VOLOTOR-613532 format. One line per field, with one value per residue (C-alpha): residue in three letters; x, y, z. Coordinates in Angstrom, 3 decimals. Layout:
code	(ALA/...) $
u	(X/...) $
v	(Y/...) $
w	(Z/...) $
# end
This chain:
code	(MET/ASN/LYS/LYS/TYR/HIS/LEU/PHE/ASP/VAL/TYR/GLY/ILE/GLU/LEU/GLU/TYR/MET/LEU/VAL/ASN/GLN/SER/ASP/LEU/LYS/ILE/ALA/PRO/ILE/VAL/ASP/ALA/LEU/LEU/THR/LYS/LYS/LYS/GLY/LYS/LEU/THR/SER/ASP/ILE/VAL/ASN/GLY/LYS/ILE/ALA/TRP/SER/ASN/GLU/LEU/VAL/ALA/HIS/VAL/VAL/GLU/LEU/LYS/THR/ASN/GLY/PRO/THR/LYS/ASP/LEU/ASN/SER/LEU/ALA/ASP/GLU/PHE/TYR/LYS/ASN/VAL/LYS/GLU/ILE/ASN/SER/LEU/LEU/GLN/GLY/GLN/ASN/ALA/GLN/LEU/LEU/PRO/SER/ALA/ALA/HIS/PRO/PHE/MET/LYS/PRO/GLU/THR/ASP/THR/GLU/LEU/TRP/LYS/HIS/SER/TYR/SER/GLU/VAL/TYR/GLU/LEU/TYR/ASN/ARG/ILE/PHE/ASN/CYS/LYS/GLY/HIS/GLY/TRP/SER/ASN/VAL/GLN/SER/VAL/HIS/ILE/ASN/LEU/PRO/PHE/PHE/ASP/ASP/LYS/GLU/PHE/GLU/LYS/LEU/HIS/ALA/ALA/ILE/ARG/ILE/ILE/LEU/PRO/LEU/ILE/PRO/GLY/LEU/SER/ALA/SER/SER/PRO/ILE/LEU/GLU/SER/LYS/ILE/THR/GLY/PHE/LYS/ASP/THR/ARG/LEU/GLU/TYR/TYR/LYS/THR/ASN/GLN/LYS/GLU/ILE/PRO/GLU/LEU/THR/GLY/LEU/VAL/ILE/PRO/GLU/ARG/VAL/PHE/THR/LYS/LEU/ASP/TYR/TYR/ALA/THR/ILE/PHE/GLU/PRO/ILE/LYS/LYS/ALA/ILE/GLN/PRO/PHE/ASP/THR/HIS/LYS/ILE/LEU/ASP/HIS/HIS/PHE/LEU/ASN/SER/ARG/GLY/ALA/ILE/ALA/ARG/PHE/ASP/ARG/ASN/ALA/ILE/GLU/ILE/ARG/LEU/ILE/ASP/ILE/GLN/GLU/CYS/PRO/LYS/ALA/ASP/LEU/ALA/ILE/CYS/ALA/LEU/ILE/ILE/GLU/THR/LEU/LYS/LEU/LEU/VAL/ASN/LYS/LYS/LEU/ALA/HIS/LEU/ALA/ALA/GLN/LYS/ARG/TRP/VAL/LYS/GLU/ASP/LEU/PHE/SER/ILE/LEU/ASN/ASP/ALA/ILE/LYS/PHE/GLY/GLU/ASN/SER/ILE/ILE/THR/ASN/LEU/ASP/TYR/LEU/ASN/LEU/PHE/ASP/ILE/GLU/ASP/GLU/THR/SER/ILE/GLN/ASN/VAL/TRP/ARG/HIS/LEU/TYR/ASP/LEU/ALA/LYS/PRO/HIS/ILE/HIS/LYS/SER/HIS/HIS/ILE/THR/ILE/GLU/THR/ILE/LEU/ASN/GLU/GLY/THR/LEU/ALA/THR/ARG/ILE/GLU/ASN/ALA/LEU/ALA/ASP/ASP/PHE/SER/GLU/ALA/ARG/ILE/LYS/SER/VAL/TYR/THR/ASN/LEU/ALA/ASP/CYS/LEU/GLN/ASN/ASN/LEU/LEU/PHE/LEU/LYS) $
u	(5.940/9.122/9.908/13.061/16.394/19.476/23.114/23.258/19.995/19.658/21.013/20.238/22.724/22.031/24.100/24.751/24.822/25.262/23.628/25.688/25.056/26.820/28.395/30.290/30.066/28.544/25.444/22.216/19.786/17.057/16.263/12.960/12.466/13.922/11.911/8.972/9.652/10.156/6.460/4.456/3.964/6.802/7.349/10.079/10.116/9.778/9.939/11.730/11.863/14.348/15.668/14.007/14.909/14.764/15.925/18.487/18.924/20.205/18.658/21.458/21.568/19.855/20.059/19.368/19.053/17.458/13.682/13.893/15.875/17.531/18.941/20.322/24.364/25.383/22.961/22.623/25.587/23.592/20.550/22.051/23.505/20.403/19.116/21.939/21.512/17.997/18.443/21.187/18.732/16.307/18.126/19.317/16.825/17.887/21.258/22.366/23.708/25.129/28.132/30.440/32.832/32.049/32.884/32.375/35.753/34.556/31.239/31.185/28.588/27.942/26.965/26.113/23.673/20.071/17.715/15.375/12.457/9.520/8.076/10.042/11.441/10.562/13.195/15.891/15.489/15.783/18.465/20.084/19.397/20.585/24.559/24.122/24.424/25.669/29.110/31.112/30.408/26.406/25.792/29.159/29.008/28.184/27.930/27.430/25.601/25.450/22.440/23.142/20.658/20.282/17.711/18.393/20.202/22.855/23.638/23.718/26.717/28.211/27.567/28.084/31.160/32.858/31.744/33.287/36.460/36.351/35.664/38.518/40.284/37.252/39.119/41.532/39.921/36.655/38.251/37.327/37.058/40.938/39.469/37.189/37.401/40.066/42.150/43.940/43.208/45.844/43.245/42.727/39.077/37.768/34.192/35.002/37.747/34.411/32.242/34.433/32.855/30.416/27.898/29.987/26.739/26.043/28.929/26.293/24.913/28.493/30.661/34.243/32.571/33.554/30.794/31.019/31.155/27.518/26.410/22.494/19.340/19.089/22.812/22.543/19.334/21.340/25.033/24.013/20.319/19.350/22.626/21.513/17.648/18.405/21.469/18.567/15.929/16.661/16.503/13.903/11.275/8.431/9.212/9.748/13.755/14.026/16.972/17.591/17.217/19.754/22.897/25.831/28.722/29.742/27.629/24.907/21.962/18.731/16.784/13.053/14.537/16.527/19.119/23.020/23.462/26.969/27.911/32.068/32.602/32.855/30.862/33.473/33.107/30.695/27.715/30.320/32.711/30.423/29.070/32.227/33.889/30.886/31.138/34.317/33.545/30.733/32.897/35.572/32.815/31.570/34.999/34.693/31.561/32.383/35.026/37.569/40.047/39.866/37.372/33.854/35.734/39.171/36.617/35.051/37.768/38.328/37.655/36.426/39.826/41.861/39.685/39.436/42.833/43.353/40.621/41.872/45.370/42.892/41.285/44.161/46.507/43.873/45.436/49.368/48.480/50.523/48.906/51.570/48.734/49.710/47.446/44.558/46.558/46.556/42.524/43.542/46.415/48.604/51.791/53.874/53.130/52.217/49.653/46.143/46.012/48.150/45.740/42.885/44.893/45.424/41.800/40.583/42.913/41.193/37.501/37.701/36.615/32.975/32.610/31.548/33.756/32.130/33.453/37.257/39.300/37.526/38.552/42.313/41.756/41.542/43.761/46.665/45.711/45.355/41.777/39.749/41.248/44.330/43.792/41.486/45.293/47.274/45.152/45.298/49.059/49.444/47.659/44.027/43.672/39.585/40.113/42.106/39.578/37.066/38.555/39.258/35.714/34.205/35.832/34.831/30.780/31.842/32.736/29.113/27.416/29.504/29.639/33.537/36.569/38.658/42.637/44.113) $
v	(-4.346/-3.593/-5.732/-7.351/-7.992/-9.599/-8.603/-5.898/-6.148/-2.254/0.338/3.610/6.706/9.684/12.635/15.784/19.117/22.551/26.040/29.250/32.865/33.083/36.401/35.395/31.460/31.530/28.848/29.799/27.449/28.060/24.765/25.101/28.428/25.822/22.991/26.063/27.500/24.150/22.504/25.460/24.789/23.901/19.630/17.414/15.346/16.016/13.589/15.382/12.037/10.098/11.955/13.101/16.009/16.129/18.079/17.030/17.385/21.188/24.038/24.007/20.746/19.501/15.867/14.519/10.826/7.926/8.021/4.344/1.698/1.668/-0.885/2.062/3.641/4.631/7.551/9.171/11.291/13.689/13.170/14.007/16.726/18.113/18.712/20.599/23.050/23.484/23.638/26.439/28.587/28.050/29.872/32.454/34.776/34.447/34.877/31.556/28.319/24.524/24.177/20.505/19.019/17.350/20.282/23.772/25.542/28.049/27.460/28.432/25.917/27.605/29.983/29.439/26.104/25.934/22.617/22.027/22.724/21.343/17.746/14.897/17.982/16.063/13.545/16.027/17.725/14.999/14.207/17.536/17.296/13.956/14.712/18.702/18.897/22.397/20.658/20.503/16.333/16.956/20.483/20.658/16.830/15.963/12.827/10.406/7.087/3.685/0.983/-2.057/-4.608/-8.809/-10.993/-13.029/-14.564/-15.698/-12.693/-10.642/-12.599/-12.415/-8.985/-7.206/-9.822/-7.865/-4.691/-4.645/-5.284/-2.471/0.392/1.420/2.361/4.443/7.672/6.939/7.720/10.561/11.927/15.660/17.476/19.190/22.022/23.435/27.072/28.177/25.714/22.537/19.977/17.809/14.775/14.319/13.254/15.016/14.539/10.811/12.332/13.383/10.411/8.179/10.521/12.031/9.526/9.676/9.728/6.719/4.287/1.458/3.735/4.197/1.551/1.338/2.042/-0.833/-3.232/-5.849/-9.480/-10.951/-12.544/-13.368/-11.081/-13.273/-11.773/-8.034/-8.433/-9.343/-7.567/-4.536/-3.173/-4.515/-3.170/0.619/-0.206/-0.940/2.609/4.843/3.322/6.396/9.389/8.118/8.577/9.148/5.730/7.620/6.937/3.635/1.809/1.737/5.188/4.956/2.634/4.755/2.575/3.112/0.820/0.134/-3.071/-1.968/-4.480/-2.807/-2.832/-5.523/-3.070/-2.653/1.258/2.616/5.781/6.447/7.893/12.038/14.048/15.015/18.472/17.085/14.475/12.914/12.277/10.861/8.447/6.903/6.410/4.555/2.556/1.949/0.767/-0.983/-2.987/-3.846/-5.346/-7.045/-9.506/-9.939/-11.190/-13.080/-14.893/-12.922/-11.496/-13.633/-16.218/-16.156/-17.253/-15.277/-11.910/-12.812/-13.423/-10.529/-8.245/-4.616/-3.507/-4.639/-3.009/0.034/0.617/0.187/2.908/5.624/5.602/6.089/8.677/11.426/10.612/9.409/8.339/7.803/6.314/3.166/-0.576/-2.148/-5.285/-7.899/-10.371/-7.804/-6.647/-10.056/-9.964/-8.474/-10.335/-8.098/-8.918/-6.290/-2.946/0.225/3.383/2.788/4.892/1.995/-0.823/1.328/1.348/-2.407/-2.736/-0.351/-2.444/-5.382/-3.944/-1.608/-3.970/-3.919/-0.175/2.160/3.600/7.418/6.787/5.741/9.569/10.403/7.337/7.869/11.399/10.793/8.290/9.989/13.869/12.412/12.924/15.854/16.495/16.431/18.568/21.211/21.540/21.728/24.517/26.277/26.415/27.477/30.079/29.971/33.527/34.729/35.785/32.360/29.834/31.510/31.559/28.189/27.001/29.342/27.183/24.053/25.612/26.473/22.277/21.554/23.572/23.034/19.051/19.549/17.734/20.154/20.288/22.620) $
w	(-4.431/-6.357/-9.196/-8.261/-11.075/-11.430/-10.851/-12.739/-14.816/-14.299/-12.269/-10.230/-10.307/-7.995/-8.363/-5.207/-6.538/-4.935/-5.332/-5.042/-6.035/-8.970/-8.296/-5.352/-5.097/-1.428/-1.226/-2.277/0.485/-2.316/-3.272/-2.613/-4.729/-7.489/-7.268/-6.894/-10.696/-12.277/-10.960/-10.005/-6.510/-3.575/-4.428/-2.381/-5.451/-9.628/-12.384/-15.231/-17.612/-17.383/-14.136/-10.787/-8.939/-4.592/-2.145/0.568/4.558/3.792/1.430/-1.144/-2.078/-4.593/-6.001/-9.227/-9.832/-12.275/-12.122/-11.473/-12.254/-15.886/-17.878/-20.073/-17.754/-21.344/-22.203/-18.920/-18.950/-21.195/-19.494/-16.223/-17.869/-20.147/-16.444/-15.210/-18.107/-17.296/-13.278/-14.651/-16.688/-14.125/-11.453/-13.563/-12.477/-9.345/-9.643/-8.341/-10.424/-10.234/-8.345/-8.693/-6.382/-2.870/-0.728/-0.644/-0.653/1.761/2.974/6.850/8.545/11.590/9.800/6.210/7.202/6.923/6.899/4.465/6.725/4.021/4.037/5.849/7.899/11.476/10.489/9.269/12.658/14.337/12.905/13.875/17.228/18.091/15.399/14.972/11.473/11.252/10.471/7.236/7.800/7.414/5.563/2.832/0.978/-2.418/-3.874/-5.894/-5.094/-7.210/-6.573/-7.834/-8.188/-6.421/-6.614/-3.656/-0.850/-3.220/-5.547/-2.225/-0.953/-4.906/-4.810/-1.438/-1.037/-4.278/-3.275/0.309/-1.789/-3.565/-1.549/-0.653/-3.982/-4.447/-3.160/-5.638/-8.656/-7.142/-4.285/-5.171/-1.955/-1.192/0.149/3.406/4.490/2.128/3.571/1.935/4.673/3.835/2.377/-1.066/-0.149/2.746/1.995/3.157/6.783/7.574/6.534/9.669/12.440/11.122/13.053/16.398/18.694/17.822/16.198/15.211/12.470/10.068/11.693/10.133/6.853/5.353/5.992/8.367/6.400/6.077/3.041/4.246/5.004/8.198/8.933/7.761/9.885/13.196/12.511/11.337/11.686/14.904/16.306/14.866/15.812/19.963/19.614/17.969/20.308/23.136/20.237/18.335/20.457/17.812/15.632/12.102/11.724/9.183/9.931/6.166/5.812/9.192/8.270/6.998/5.893/2.379/0.936/2.911/1.313/0.986/1.412/0.547/-2.957/-3.228/-4.108/-1.931/-2.521/-2.819/-1.400/-0.805/-4.938/-4.494/-7.222/-10.282/-12.188/-14.726/-15.509/-18.247/-15.715/-12.875/-15.421/-16.063/-13.099/-12.207/-15.198/-14.289/-10.654/-12.471/-14.699/-12.285/-10.188/-12.833/-13.262/-9.671/-9.018/-12.254/-11.124/-13.417/-10.554/-6.618/-6.375/-3.872/-0.549/-1.197/-1.082/1.832/4.323/4.490/7.661/7.617/9.592/7.677/4.432/6.312/6.817/2.896/2.527/5.375/3.607/0.148/1.937/2.569/-0.196/-3.015/-6.182/-4.688/-1.488/-2.088/-1.179/0.732/1.569/-0.968/0.331/-0.464/-4.687/-4.964/-5.275/-8.762/-9.541/-8.750/-7.502/-6.171/-3.805/-6.293/-6.129/-5.988/-9.176/-11.209/-9.248/-11.256/-14.565/-14.312/-13.514/-16.409/-19.047/-17.938/-17.941/-20.883/-23.558/-21.498/-21.289/-23.350/-25.735/-24.814/-21.045/-22.513/-22.685/-19.585/-17.943/-19.187/-18.176/-15.006/-14.498/-16.246/-14.547/-10.903/-9.108/-9.572/-5.670/-7.291/-10.204/-7.781/-6.097/-9.217/-10.116/-7.428/-6.604/-3.243/-3.421/-1.096/-1.177/-1.926/-5.773/-6.621/-4.758/-6.702/-10.359/-9.618/-8.943/-11.540/-13.773/-12.072/-12.591/-16.483/-16.479/-15.048/-17.048/-20.516/-19.450/-19.698/-18.051/-15.919/-16.751/-15.318) $
# end
């Protein structure tokens, strides 16, 4: 039985990275070789002190995650960074390295995708049969997940209400996927643009990305899990898929571990940036949960369609998305229509006293210089030649190796 924690007692953070060749930055589907080199034999999960490593659906993505719940959010950037450096040194012999950002800029999924072929592969194969995972939304996506605990229904209600409210703002802070197949896509957060329709064959799985207005375990099962189970039945003839695993909303309730997992954050250029974004999101959620902003009844009132419309605009325009819905802005004590960038500046001003000073400069850089997507676009300066893209993304790989922010 998992130990149960109260709101914000502990955190779980997961970061996903691509493996690419050093010479040409093409994807390198060798996570199995990496894990074998580290462990001496092939295993899908490795515990490396405070951080664990594991495989993902595709053979070129590795996930780093906190080894169980942790109370200490502020040392995590350094912990993740140590593991990044170790992985890069292990990959050196294979002429490979880690590449950050939420989407590979010139991967062609139809020809480049290799699924993980080892443990758990029967689940991945089933997913592939249903959805065809050789598409950007499956094989070219790297994100950050934040897991936050709740103790009981009362805490679940507060946390789920606050998370639903905050989800539409996330692309305006973390978008990092403006390029696919060597072209600017017109979306700051192309990963989430694909996320919306990734599982269109079974729409019950993702819903409208924003979770429904459900605030108890019983309601959650009736409204979200039961339709998922029903919809998957004709496909899952061997009953190998779990409803927790299938639920693909932008935040999912994990009643098996009494936590909610936020999934809309694009991975950044280095752990320092990822953890600063996590810290700001968590402290903003605390403001909502602790009634420093709109009260619970006002938060619970919001239907998924209205929140989705704000999210949808943010996926396209990132921090430049203008929020015109004054009722929504009033939740944060903002009275006039404004950009998501300004909403985050306002929330940062409120949360800053509670955010560890090690994150301040990073957050302020993102709020002033723009999302990583914007900074990538500015660095490319309308030159989408292979040479230019390689040069910019080589810089991103250097930022990861040195735990530095990417600035043009």
